[in-house]
C-alpha positions as CSV (number, residue, x, y, z in Angstrom):
1,M,7.7,46.3,44.2
2,T,7.0,48.2,41.0
3,L,9.1,51.0,39.6
4,L,7.3,53.8,37.8
5,T,9.2,55.8,35.3
6,Y,8.1,59.4,34.7
7,R,8.8,61.9,31.9
8,D,7.6,65.5,32.2
9,G,5.6,64.7,35.3
10,R,3.6,61.8,33.7
11,P,4.0,58.1,34.1
12,V,5.5,56.5,31.0
13,G,6.5,53.0,32.1
14,V,6.4,50.3,34.8
15,Q,8.8,47.6,35.8
16,A,8.5,44.9,38.5
17,V,11.5,44.4,40.8
18,T,11.7,41.7,43.4
19,L,14.4,41.5,46.1
20,Q,15.0,38.0,47.3
21,T,15.9,37.3,51.0
22,T,19.3,36.2,49.6
23,G,19.9,39.8,48.4
24,V,19.4,38.9,44.7
25,F,17.3,41.4,42.6
26,E,15.0,40.0,40.0
27,V,14.0,42.6,37.4
28,G,11.0,42.2,35.1
29,D,10.6,43.7,31.6
30,F,10.0,47.4,31.2
31,V,6.4,48.0,30.0
32,V,5.7,51.3,28.2
33,L,2.5,53.0,29.2
34,S,0.4,54.7,26.6
35,V,-0.8,57.9,28.3
36,A,-3.3,60.1,26.6
37,D,-3.3,63.9,27.0
38,A,-4.7,65.0,30.4
39,P,-8.3,66.1,30.2
40,D,-9.4,69.5,31.5
41,Q,-11.2,67.7,34.3
42,A,-10.5,64.3,35.9
43,D,-12.9,61.5,35.2
44,P,-15.0,61.0,38.4
45,A,-15.4,57.3,37.4
46,L,-11.7,56.9,38.1
47,G,-12.0,58.4,41.6
48,G,-10.3,61.6,40.8
49,D,-11.4,65.2,41.3
50,V,-10.9,68.4,39.3
51,M,-7.6,69.0,41.1
52,G,-6.3,65.5,40.3
53,G,-6.6,64.1,43.9
54,R,-7.9,60.7,44.9
55,S,-11.0,60.2,47.1
């Protein structure tokens, strides 16, 4: 699975976590996301709408 870390309502990082059938967790490196300021309207090319939903 992937953990998403949020700050002020925006995603700022991701980290892979795997749970083995033996109960052992394997945790990947934390990767910082570079998030630009939110535009006034979502980019239709990304599948979003003005309200931020997904089609």
